[in-house]
C-alpha positions, 0 to 999 in steps of 0.5 A: 479775262483777256486784256488786249492793248492799243493804240488808235491815232485819229484826227481828234488825236491819239488814243491808247488803252485796252480792249477786256473780253470775260468769258464766262460759259458760252456768254461772254462779256468786255469794255473798252476803255480809254485813258480816261473811261471804261465803256461796256461792249454790248451785243458782244459774240465771237464766234470763230475768232471774229470778234463782234460788238456795238459801243455808245461814245461821246454820242456816237455807236460805233461798232468795232469786229476783228479776229484774234489770231494767237495774240494780236487782235486785228480787225477795225473800228465804225462810226455813222462816216468812218471805218477804220484799221483797228488793232490790239496786242493782249496782254501778258499777266 
């Protein structure tokens, strides 16, 4: 299991949480969490270091896509009418 810590600044406030990725053989599962909820990632794929997944939050389907490079995940979070940068740092455990 890999955990990645993020801080996301939005017009609705600041959200802090974790992107968690699990690998079992060739299958990936994961979650995205905030301080008060954990949401399962759907359609999660990791190919050639590129993560692509979506999840439902507050009635919206959001997509997350990005790349892993060493201890940093960088990409974007996209909703029905917005796209914003999304980055996270690997948590050393």
